[in-house]
C-alpha positions in Angstrom: 66.2 177.7 -22.9 64.9 179.4 -26.0 64.6 183.1 -26.1 60.8 182.9 -26.5 60.4 180.5 -23.6 62.6 182.7 -21.4 60.6 185.8 -22.4 57.2 184.2 -21.8 58.4 182.8 -18.4 59.8 186.2 -17.4 56.7 188.0 -18.5 54.4 185.7 -16.5 56.7 185.9 -13.5 56.6 189.7 -13.6 52.8 189.6 -14.0 52.4 187.2 -11.1 54.6 189.4 -8.9 52.6 192.5 -9.9 49.1 191.0 -9.8 49.5 188.3 -7.1 46.0 187.3 -5.9 44.2 188.7 -8.9 42.2 186.1 -10.9 44.2 184.8 -13.9 42.2 181.8 -14.9 38.6 180.5 -14.5 37.9 176.8 -15.3 34.7 175.0 -14.5 33.8 177.6 -11.9 37.2 177.4 -10.1 39.3 180.6 -10.0 43.1 180.6 -9.9 45.2 183.6 -9.1 48.5 184.5 -10.8 50.3 183.5 -7.7 48.7 180.1 -7.6 49.6 179.4 -11.2 53.2 180.7 -10.7 53.6 178.5 -7.5 52.3 175.4 -9.3 54.6 176.0 -12.2 57.6 176.3 -9.9 56.5 173.1 -8.1 56.3 171.2 -11.5 59.6 172.8 -12.6 61.3 171.6 -9.4 59.9 168.1 -9.8 61.2 167.9 -13.3 64.6 169.2 -12.2 64.8 166.6 -9.5 64.2 163.9 -12.2 67.1 165.2 -14.3 65.3 167.5 -16.7 67.4 170.6 -17.5 66.8 173.9 -19.3 66.4 173.2 -23.0 65.2 169.6 -22.6 62.0 168.6 -24.2 59.1 167.4 -22.0 55.9 165.8 -23.2 52.7 167.1 -21.6 49.5 164.9 -21.6 46.2 166.6 -21.0 42.6 165.4 -21.2 40.5 166.6 -24.1 38.2 169.5 -23.4 34.8 170.1 -24.9 
């Protein structure tokens, strides 16, 4: 894992631990807490790991366009 990725991941994890249920993101009227985002990231990370993705591997992410 690159230093930047490790630093960003650690910074978000620390913020999620500190802020927990505080709102972190608002999209189309739906509110997501730091904990919800952190939990979802862990779920995605575990799914990637189970499929053989390891730290340092590149992973493509496809997202819908937004207005």
